N, C-alpha and C positions, 0 to 999 in steps of 0.2 A: 350702248349698254355699260353699266359701272364695272369697276374692277372686281368687285365682290361676285356680281352676278355672272361675269365671265369665267371667274375662278370656280364657281359652283358648277357651271356647265362643263368647265375643263375636268373637273373631278368626276363627274358623272360619265363623261366620255372615256375617262382613263378606266374606270371600273367596268364599263361595258367591253372595252378593249381586252382587258385581263380575262373577264367572262368568255370572250369569244375565242381567245387563244385555248382555253381549256373545254369548252362546250361546243364551239363552232356556232353557226357556220363560219368557214373561213372569210367569206365575203364581208362579214361584220368587221373582222380585223382590218380589212382594206379600207373600210369606212372609217371607223372610230380611232384608230391609231393616229393617222395624218390628221384627222378632225381635232383630236386633243391638242396636238402642236400647234395648229392653226389658232385655237382659242388661246393658248398660251402667247402667241404672237400678238393677238389683240389685247392680251393684259399687259404686255410690254408697251404697245402703242398708246393704251389708254392711261397708263400711269403718268404722273407728273415727272418731269425730268429732274431726278434728285441729284444727278451728276453733271459736273460742266463738261464742255467741249463734246467730242462726237460719240461718248458713251453709249447713248441709246441707239444710235445709228449702228454701231458695231455690234451691240447685243441683238438687234433684230436681224442683222446679216447672219451672225451665228445661228439664231433660230431658224431662219430659212434654210441654210445648208444642213441644219439638223433634220429638217422636214425632208429634204431630198435624201439624206441618209436612211431615214425610217422608210422611205418608199423602197429604196434599193434592197434593204435588208428583210422586207417582207414580201417580196416578190418570189413566185413560185420557183424560178431558176436562181441559182446560186450567184448572188451579185454582193458577196461579202466584201471583196476588195473594193468595190465602188462605194459601198456603204461606208467603208473604213475611211476612204479618202475624203468622202462628204464630211464626216464627223471630224477628221483632221483638220479640214478647212474651217469648220465651225469652231474648233477649239482655238485656231489661230486667231479667229475674230475676237474670241472671249479674252484670249491673251493680250491682243491690243487693247480691247476696252479696259481690262484691269490695269493696264500699264499706262493708260491715257491721262491718269491725273498728274503724272510728272512727280519727280523727286522721291520716288518710293524707296523706302528703307526695307530692304529684303530681310525677312526673318531667317536667321541661321537655323534655329531649332526646328522650324516648320520645314525647311529645305532639307534637313538632314533627315528627319523622320519620313518624308515622302520619298526621298531617294532610297531609303532603307526598304521602304515598302515596296516601291517600284522594282528594286533588285530581287527582293524575295519573289514577287509574282513572276518576274521573267524566269527565274530559276526553276519555279515549279511548271511553267509553261513550255520552257524552251524544248525539251525533247519531243514534243507535240506539235509543234509549230511548223515544221518542215520548210517550205519555200517562203513562208509567211513571216519568218523570224525577223528580216530586216524591217519590213512595213510595220509590224506589231511593236517592235522596239522603238521605232520613231514615234508611233502613236503613243505608247506609254510614256515616253520623254515629254511629249508635248501636253498631255493631259495632266500630267504631274506639275509641269511648269505652270498651266493654267491655275491649278489648285494653289500653287505656291505664291503666286502673284495675287491671287483672291484672298488668301489668308493674310499675306503681308500687307495689302492694301487696307484691310479691316483693321488689323493690329496697329498700323502706323499712323493712319489719320482718322479711322473711324467715320468715313463718310456716310451720309445717308444711304442706306441700302447695302452697306458693305457687309453687315453681318448676313444678310440674305444672300448675297453673292457668294460668300465664303462657304456658307452651309450648302448651297447648290453645287459649288464646285466640288466639295468633298463627296456629295450624294452621286454625282456624275461619276467620279472615280470609282465609288463602291459598285455602281450599276455596270459600268463596263468591266470591273474585275469579275463580278458574277456572270455577265455575258461570256466573257472570255473562259472562265472556268467551266460553264456549261458546254461550250463549244469544243474545248480542246481536251479538258480533263475527264469529263463525264457528265452526262445529263443527270438532273434530278428534278423531282416533281414539282417542287415550288419555285423553280427557276424562272418561269415566265412572270410570276406574280412579284417576285423580288426584283427582278431586272426592271420590269415595267414600272413598278411602284417607285423605286429609288429615281429612275430616269425621269419620269414625269414631274416628280416632287422637285429634282434638281432644276429642270427647265423653268417650272413655275417659279421657283425661288430666284433664279437668275433673272427672270423676266420681271419680277417685282422690285429688283434693285434698279431699275431705271427710274 
């Protein structure tokens, strides 16, 4: 299948996931949520390798660990820590991918803005995190590092797919922020639609960057 067809199928599966989150039955979430990421992985495998070196392999590895994180987070029993660790590993693969070009000139402005945002989010979440303070702090640092590298890579060299990866990284940070706010600060009606919408769009954009 072509990238366009796979992307359309992924979008349809994503919409069905969101609908199932609100309308049920729950088994449809178990089907369509991982299916969406599988289709995104196929998008990454289908695209021509626009970046040199191991970039594509690292991105696919990150997507596979994201798939594992999705499975942990949607299980009936609480597997939040296992999901957090899976996504942490996924972000480390993305960090390696975005740094794989070599000679990257890090953007000071992007780094400062992301650090300020991360500090604000942790300040707001900190009283509610309890025993999860350390792992969440590490996770926030890694995802913001991933976003910083993606932005710097795009601004520095503008490689093919660099803009897509940067947009995906920022959407991933937004999705995780919404997820954390919904879990620790208080749930809100639109949470699932916003979290899943930004998450699936982020993964698709990162996949396209290959």
